[in-house]
C-alpha positions as CSV (number, residue, x, y, z in Angstrom):
1,M,0.0,0.2,0.0
2,T,2.7,2.2,1.0
3,L,4.3,1.7,-2.4
4,I,1.4,2.9,-4.6
5,F,0.8,5.6,-1.8
6,T,4.0,6.9,-3.0
7,L,3.5,6.3,-6.5
8,A,0.4,8.9,-6.1
9,A,1.8,11.3,-4.0
10,L,3.0,13.6,-6.2
11,A,-0.3,14.1,-8.4
12,V,-1.2,17.0,-6.5
13,P,1.3,18.8,-5.3
14,L,3.1,18.5,-8.7
15,P,1.9,22.1,-9.6
16,R,3.9,23.4,-7.0
17,I,7.1,21.6,-7.5
18,G,7.0,23.0,-10.9
19,A,6.9,26.2,-9.8
20,E,8.9,26.1,-7.1
21,F,12.1,24.7,-9.3
22,R,10.7,26.4,-12.5
23,L,9.9,23.1,-14.8
24,D,7.7,22.4,-17.6
25,R,5.6,20.4,-18.6
26,A,7.7,17.7,-20.0
27,D,9.8,18.1,-16.6
28,L,7.0,17.4,-14.4
29,I,5.8,14.1,-16.5
30,L,9.1,12.6,-15.8
31,L,9.3,13.6,-12.4
32,S,6.2,12.2,-11.8
33,A,7.1,8.9,-13.6
34,A,10.5,8.5,-12.5
35,Y,9.1,6.2,-9.9
36,G,7.5,4.1,-11.7
37,L,10.1,3.5,-14.5
38,T,12.3,2.2,-12.1
39,F,9.5,0.0,-10.2
40,A,8.5,-1.4,-13.6
41,G,11.7,-2.1,-15.1
42,L,13.3,-3.5,-12.0
43,L,10.1,-5.8,-10.7
44,L,11.2,-8.8,-12.5
45,L,14.8,-8.8,-11.2
46,G,13.0,-8.5,-7.9
47,G,11.0,-11.2,-8.3
48,R,13.5,-13.7,-9.2
49,L,16.2,-12.2,-6.1
50,A,13.0,-12.8,-3.3
51,D,12.9,-16.6,-4.8
52,R,16.6,-17.0,-4.8
53,F,17.7,-15.1,-1.6
54,G,14.3,-15.4,0.5
55,G,11.6,-13.1,0.8
56,R,12.3,-11.7,4.6
57,R,16.1,-10.5,3.2
58,T,15.3,-9.1,0.0
59,L,12.5,-6.9,1.7
60,T,14.9,-5.9,4.4
61,A,17.4,-4.7,1.5
62,G,14.5,-2.9,-0.5
63,L,13.4,-1.4,2.5
64,L,16.9,0.3,3.3
65,V,16.7,1.6,-0.1
66,F,13.5,2.8,-0.3
67,G,13.7,4.2,3.0
68,A,17.0,6.3,2.2
69,A,15.6,7.8,-0.9
70,S,12.5,9.0,0.5
71,A,14.8,10.5,3.3
72,L,17.3,12.0,0.8
73,A,13.8,13.6,-1.6
74,P,12.6,16.2,0.6
75,L,16.1,17.6,1.0
76,A,16.4,17.9,-2.3
77,P,18.1,21.5,-3.7
78,G,17.2,21.4,-7.0
79,Y,15.1,19.0,-9.8
80,E,18.3,17.1,-10.2
81,A,18.2,15.8,-6.8
82,L,14.6,15.1,-6.0
83,L,14.5,13.3,-9.4
84,A,17.3,10.7,-8.6
85,A,15.5,10.4,-5.5
86,R,12.4,9.3,-7.1
87,F,14.6,6.9,-9.3
88,G,15.7,5.2,-6.0
89,Q,12.7,5.5,-4.6
90,G,11.6,3.2,-7.4
91,V,14.5,0.8,-7.1
92,G,13.4,0.0,-3.2
93,A,10.3,-0.5,-4.3
94,A,11.1,-2.9,-7.1
95,L,12.9,-5.1,-4.2
96,V,9.7,-4.8,-1.8
97,A,7.0,-5.1,-3.7
98,P,7.8,-8.9,-4.6
99,A,9.9,-10.1,-1.6
100,A,6.4,-9.3,0.2
101,M,4.3,-11.5,-1.8
102,A,6.9,-14.0,-1.3
103,V,6.5,-13.4,2.6
104,L,2.7,-13.7,2.3
105,R,2.9,-17.0,0.5
106,A,4.6,-18.1,3.8
107,L,2.2,-16.4,6.1
108,F,-0.7,-18.3,4.6
109,P,0.2,-21.4,2.7
110,A,-3.2,-22.8,2.3
111,P,-4.6,-22.2,-1.2
112,A,-7.9,-21.1,0.0
113,T,-6.3,-18.5,2.5
114,Y,-4.1,-17.1,0.2
115,G,-6.7,-16.1,-2.1
116,R,-7.9,-14.3,0.4
117,A,-5.0,-12.6,1.3
118,M,-4.4,-11.6,-2.4
119,A,-8.0,-10.8,-2.7
120,T,-7.1,-8.0,0.3
121,W,-3.8,-7.4,-1.3
122,G,-5.7,-6.2,-4.3
123,G,-8.1,-3.8,-2.6
124,L,-5.4,-1.9,-0.6
125,S,-3.1,-1.4,-3.3
126,V,-5.7,1.0,-5.4
127,L,-6.4,2.2,-1.5
128,G,-2.9,3.3,-1.3
129,A,-3.4,5.3,-4.7
130,T,-6.4,7.0,-3.2
131,A,-4.9,7.4,-0.3
132,G,-1.5,8.9,-1.6
133,N,-4.0,11.5,-3.5
134,L,-6.2,12.7,-0.5
135,L,-3.2,13.3,2.5
136,S,-0.7,14.4,-0.3
137,G,-3.1,17.6,-0.7
138,V,-3.2,17.9,3.2
139,I,0.3,17.5,4.4
140,A,1.2,20.2,0.9
141,A,-1.7,23.0,2.3
142,A,0.0,22.1,6.0
143,S,3.6,22.4,5.4
144,S,4.7,21.7,1.8
145,W,5.6,19.4,-0.9
146,R,8.7,18.1,0.9
147,G,6.1,17.0,3.9
148,T,4.9,14.1,1.8
149,F,7.9,12.4,1.8
150,A,7.6,11.8,6.1
151,V,4.7,8.8,5.5
152,P,6.9,6.6,3.2
153,V,10.0,7.2,5.8
154,A,7.8,6.7,8.7
155,V,6.8,3.5,7.3
156,A,10.0,2.7,6.4
157,L,11.5,2.7,9.3
158,A,8.8,0.9,11.4
159,A,8.7,-2.1,8.7
160,L,12.8,-2.3,9.4
161,L,12.1,-2.2,12.7
162,L,8.9,-5.1,13.3
163,A,9.9,-7.1,10.3
164,P,12.4,-9.6,11.8
165,R,9.8,-9.7,14.7
166,L,6.5,-10.4,13.3
167,L,7.7,-11.8,9.5
168,P,8.7,-15.6,9.1
169,A,12.4,-16.3,8.1
170,T,11.8,-17.4,4.4
171,P,14.4,-19.9,3.5
172,P,16.6,-18.9,0.2
173,G,15.3,-20.9,-2.7
174,A,17.7,-23.3,-4.8
175,D,20.8,-22.4,-5.8
176,R,20.2,-21.1,-9.4
177,S,21.5,-18.8,-11.9
178,L,20.0,-15.1,-11.5
179,D,20.1,-14.6,-15.5
180,L,21.7,-11.7,-15.1
181,P,21.5,-11.2,-19.2
182,G,17.9,-11.3,-19.1
183,A,17.6,-9.1,-16.2
184,L,20.0,-6.0,-17.7
185,L,17.6,-6.5,-21.1
186,A,14.1,-6.2,-19.1
187,T,15.7,-3.8,-16.8
188,A,17.0,-1.4,-20.0
189,G,14.1,-2.5,-22.1
190,I,10.9,-1.6,-19.8
191,T,12.4,1.4,-18.6
192,L,13.6,3.0,-21.9
193,A,10.7,2.1,-23.5
194,S,8.5,3.3,-20.8
195,S,10.4,6.5,-21.3
196,G,9.5,7.1,-24.5
197,L,6.0,6.8,-24.0
198,V,6.0,9.2,-20.9
199,L,7.1,11.8,-22.5
200,A,5.2,11.6,-25.8
201,D,2.7,13.3,-23.8
202,A,5.3,16.5,-24.4
203,H,7.0,15.9,-27.5
204,P,6.0,15.0,-30.8
205,W,6.2,10.9,-31.9
206,D,9.0,11.6,-34.4
207,S,11.3,13.7,-32.1
208,A,14.4,12.2,-30.9
209,P,13.3,12.8,-27.2
210,V,10.0,10.0,-27.8
211,L,11.8,7.9,-30.6
212,V,15.7,7.2,-29.0
213,P,14.3,5.4,-26.0
214,L,11.2,4.0,-27.3
215,L,12.8,2.3,-30.3
216,T,16.0,1.5,-28.6
217,G,13.6,-0.3,-25.2
218,L,12.0,-2.4,-27.7
219,A,15.3,-3.7,-29.4
220,L,16.3,-4.8,-25.9
221,L,12.9,-6.6,-25.2
222,A,13.1,-8.6,-28.1
223,A,16.5,-9.3,-27.5
224,F,15.0,-10.8,-23.9
225,T,12.6,-12.5,-25.6
226,A,14.9,-13.9,-27.8
227,V,17.6,-14.8,-24.8
228,E,14.8,-16.3,-22.8
229,R,14.2,-19.0,-25.6
230,R,17.6,-20.3,-24.9
231,T,18.4,-19.7,-21.5
232,A,17.9,-22.9,-19.0
233,D,16.7,-21.0,-16.0
234,P,14.7,-18.0,-17.6
235,L,14.0,-14.4,-15.9
236,L,10.3,-15.0,-17.1
237,P,9.5,-18.9,-17.5
238,P,7.1,-18.9,-20.7
239,D,5.4,-21.7,-19.2
240,F,4.1,-18.9,-16.4
241,L,2.3,-16.5,-18.6
242,R,0.5,-19.7,-20.7
243,D,-2.6,-19.5,-18.7
244,G,-5.4,-17.8,-20.1
245,R,-6.9,-16.7,-16.7
246,R,-3.4,-15.6,-15.8
247,L,-3.0,-13.3,-18.7
248,L,-6.6,-12.0,-18.3
249,G,-6.1,-10.9,-14.7
250,L,-2.7,-9.0,-15.4
251,A,-4.8,-7.5,-18.3
252,A,-7.1,-6.4,-15.2
253,I,-4.4,-5.4,-13.0
254,G,-3.2,-2.9,-15.8
255,L,-6.3,-1.7,-17.1
256,T,-7.4,-1.0,-13.7
257,A,-4.2,0.7,-12.4
258,A,-4.5,2.8,-16.0
259,G,-7.6,4.3,-15.5
260,T,-7.4,5.1,-11.6
261,A,-4.3,7.1,-12.4
262,S,-5.6,9.1,-15.8
263,V,-8.3,10.3,-13.5
264,F,-6.3,11.0,-10.4
265,I,-3.4,12.9,-12.8
266,L,-6.3,14.5,-15.0
267,L,-8.6,15.4,-12.3
268,S,-6.1,16.7,-10.1
269,L,-4.4,19.0,-12.9
270,A,-8.5,20.1,-14.3
271,L,-9.1,21.0,-10.6
272,Q,-5.8,23.0,-9.9
273,E,-5.0,24.7,-13.0
274,G,-8.6,25.0,-14.8
275,S,-11.0,25.7,-11.8
276,G,-8.1,27.7,-9.5
277,W,-8.6,24.9,-6.9
278,S,-6.3,24.7,-3.7
279,A,-4.1,21.6,-3.4
280,L,-6.3,20.7,0.1
281,L,-9.7,21.0,-1.9
282,T,-8.4,18.9,-5.0
283,S,-7.5,16.3,-2.2
284,A,-11.0,16.8,-0.6
285,A,-13.0,16.1,-4.1
286,F,-11.4,12.4,-3.7
287,V,-12.9,11.8,-0.5
288,P,-15.8,10.3,-1.8
289,F,-13.8,7.7,-4.0
290,A,-11.8,6.6,-1.1
291,V,-15.5,6.0,0.5
292,A,-16.7,4.1,-2.4
293,L,-13.5,2.4,-2.2
294,L,-13.3,1.3,1.0
295,A,-16.8,0.0,1.2
296,S,-16.4,-2.4,-2.2
297,G,-13.2,-3.4,-1.2
298,R,-14.7,-5.0,2.0
299,L,-17.2,-6.5,-0.2
300,A,-14.7,-8.3,-2.3
301,G,-13.1,-11.0,-0.5
302,P,-16.8,-12.5,0.2
303,L,-18.1,-12.2,-3.2
304,I,-14.7,-13.7,-4.5
305,G,-15.7,-16.8,-2.2
306,R,-19.0,-16.9,-3.1
307,Y,-19.1,-15.9,-7.3
308,G,-15.2,-16.5,-8.4
309,A,-12.4,-14.6,-9.4
310,A,-13.3,-14.1,-12.7
311,R,-17.1,-13.0,-12.6
312,V,-15.9,-10.3,-9.2
313,T,-13.5,-9.3,-11.6
314,G,-15.2,-8.8,-14.8
315,A,-18.1,-7.4,-13.0
316,G,-15.9,-4.4,-11.6
317,L,-14.3,-3.7,-14.8
318,A,-17.9,-3.5,-16.1
319,T,-18.5,-1.1,-13.2
320,A,-15.5,1.1,-13.6
321,A,-16.4,1.6,-17.1
322,A,-19.6,3.1,-16.5
323,G,-17.6,5.8,-13.8
324,L,-15.0,6.7,-16.7
325,G,-17.8,6.6,-19.1
326,L,-19.5,9.3,-16.9
327,L,-16.5,11.7,-15.9
328,A,-15.5,11.6,-19.9
329,A,-18.8,13.0,-20.3
330,T,-18.0,16.1,-18.0
331,G,-15.0,17.0,-20.5
332,F,-13.6,18.0,-17.3
333,D,-15.5,21.4,-18.3
334,S,-14.2,23.9,-15.0
335,S,-18.4,24.9,-15.0
336,V,-19.4,21.1,-14.3
337,P,-20.7,20.9,-10.8
338,Y,-19.2,18.8,-8.3
339,V,-21.9,16.6,-7.6
340,Y,-23.9,16.4,-10.2
341,G,-21.6,15.7,-12.8
342,L,-17.6,14.5,-11.1
343,L,-18.8,13.1,-8.5
344,P,-21.2,9.9,-9.8
345,G,-18.3,8.8,-12.0
346,L,-16.2,9.3,-8.8
347,L,-18.2,6.7,-6.9
348,L,-18.9,3.9,-9.2
349,L,-14.9,4.1,-10.7
350,P,-13.1,3.1,-7.0
351,A,-16.6,0.6,-6.5
352,G,-15.7,-1.3,-10.0
353,G,-12.1,-0.6,-9.6
354,A,-11.8,-2.1,-5.9
355,L,-13.5,-5.1,-7.2
356,S,-11.7,-5.9,-10.3
357,F,-8.2,-5.2,-8.4
358,A,-8.9,-7.8,-5.6
359,G,-10.3,-10.0,-8.7
360,A,-7.8,-9.8,-10.6
361,A,-5.6,-10.4,-8.0
362,V,-6.3,-14.1,-7.1
363,L,-6.4,-15.0,-10.9
364,A,-2.8,-13.9,-11.4
365,T,-1.5,-15.8,-8.5
366,D,-4.1,-18.7,-8.5
367,G,-2.2,-22.1,-8.7
368,I,1.5,-20.2,-8.0
369,P,3.9,-22.3,-6.6
370,A,5.8,-21.3,-3.3
371,H,9.1,-21.1,-5.0
372,R,7.5,-19.1,-7.6
373,A,5.9,-16.5,-5.1
374,G,8.4,-13.7,-5.8
375,L,8.4,-14.1,-9.5
376,A,4.3,-13.6,-9.3
377,G,5.0,-10.8,-7.6
378,G,7.2,-9.2,-9.8
379,V,4.7,-10.1,-13.1
380,L,2.3,-8.3,-11.4
381,N,3.6,-5.5,-10.3
382,T,5.0,-4.6,-13.1
383,A,1.6,-5.2,-15.0
384,M,0.5,-2.4,-12.3
385,E,3.3,0.0,-13.1
386,L,3.2,-0.5,-17.2
387,G,-0.9,-0.3,-17.4
388,P,-0.7,3.4,-16.5
389,T,2.4,4.5,-18.8
390,V,1.9,3.0,-21.8
391,L,-2.5,3.1,-22.0
392,F,-2.4,6.6,-20.1
393,A,0.8,8.0,-22.6
394,A,-0.8,6.4,-25.4
395,L,-4.5,7.3,-25.0
396,L,-3.5,11.4,-24.1
397,T,-1.2,11.4,-27.1
398,F,-4.0,10.6,-29.8
399,G,-7.0,12.2,-28.0
400,G,-7.6,14.7,-25.5
401,D,-8.6,14.2,-21.6
402,A,-12.2,13.1,-22.3
403,V,-10.8,11.2,-25.3
404,S,-9.0,9.2,-23.1
405,L,-11.5,8.4,-20.2
406,A,-13.7,7.1,-22.9
407,A,-11.3,4.8,-24.5
408,S,-10.5,3.8,-21.5
409,A,-14.0,2.8,-20.4
410,A,-14.3,0.8,-23.9
411,L,-11.2,-1.5,-23.0
412,F,-12.6,-2.0,-19.5
413,A,-15.6,-3.3,-21.1
414,A,-14.4,-5.6,-23.7
415,L,-11.9,-7.3,-21.1
416,A,-15.3,-7.4,-18.8
417,V,-16.6,-9.1,-22.0
418,A,-14.0,-11.4,-22.5
419,L,-13.7,-12.7,-19.0
420,A,-17.3,-13.4,-18.9
421,T,-17.0,-15.4,-21.7
422,T,-14.3,-17.3,-20.4
423,T,-16.7,-17.8,-17.0
424,I,-19.1,-19.3,-19.3
425,R,-16.4,-22.0,-20.9
426,T,-14.8,-22.9,-18.2
427,K,-18.2,-23.9,-16.4
């Protein structure tokens, strides 16, 4: 939850940071995306390290890196130092996230209890993003944007103190190679390709800042695929992605993350820059979002137990699609009343998103053996990070804000139909 909080925490105070450091749109986009770029790029390696060296040991190492980078961020004298700290946070988070899932598997070895734990994890993920938007505005209004980093620092310190007492000492895995060539190619490929997509919002598609990293990243990912086919112990085993339900679950995670991230960023900027709302008032606009999210999250586990993960995920996607459609219809016009214009969409989107995340997390990890728990965590979190990067950047490039949300709603609905079809066929 804290990792997703950190990802979303700069959405509200971003205009203040831009004013203080005199940043243009491209700098703000890169600053916002820096955490996610290193996070997504290193997750596969982080998952393999957790399986190789043990979940708790890898978790501790990641918390040290994450906490140190979070402590340095508020001390940044300028843009470059803050950008480096955000990259450092992503490195630490890439170790923590898959390691936490490996520890979770050790805590809940039985398939039924592990499934319930993953449903809860899915709800907490989207809750973390919401908390980041809410608390960052409150903290920024009370002090400055630098205060938003107090939360990840405090949580990292608490986790480092409590982990040896509360978490089981997960044993190291088999003495296997780490597939370093594959790790380097995957990390560089994902990071560079994502960077190109992110910068496409501020530069033309045919410009060097977009084409060079994008094409280089795609070439490295193609090389990664070729290397993995010839490696005896690949970083991402091909059989891991052969399960159709797992693929649909990962797609649902990426799409839900993209939809909620789009609304957070677009609405935060529209309210502050277009309507002149303060950071505190902008955060308050998301309070109903958080309430709906909590209520839906509490229902997700029981609903999955009764109706199955695929049905709950499909229903969540359909509900979220309706919320995105309502928000798209407003066009983010500053004259649209909040209660009658924005609020209905801000209630339906989180209600569906919590169900989708919870059900998809179960689908994506169903049947995973214990020695692949870290790998599952890496792949799942990669989908969560790449979804917003790929879809949000692409949609904003080809259309306006309302067009982006409308297209997202259509994708949500299409994936819901695919899950419904899969459920019927597997009966």
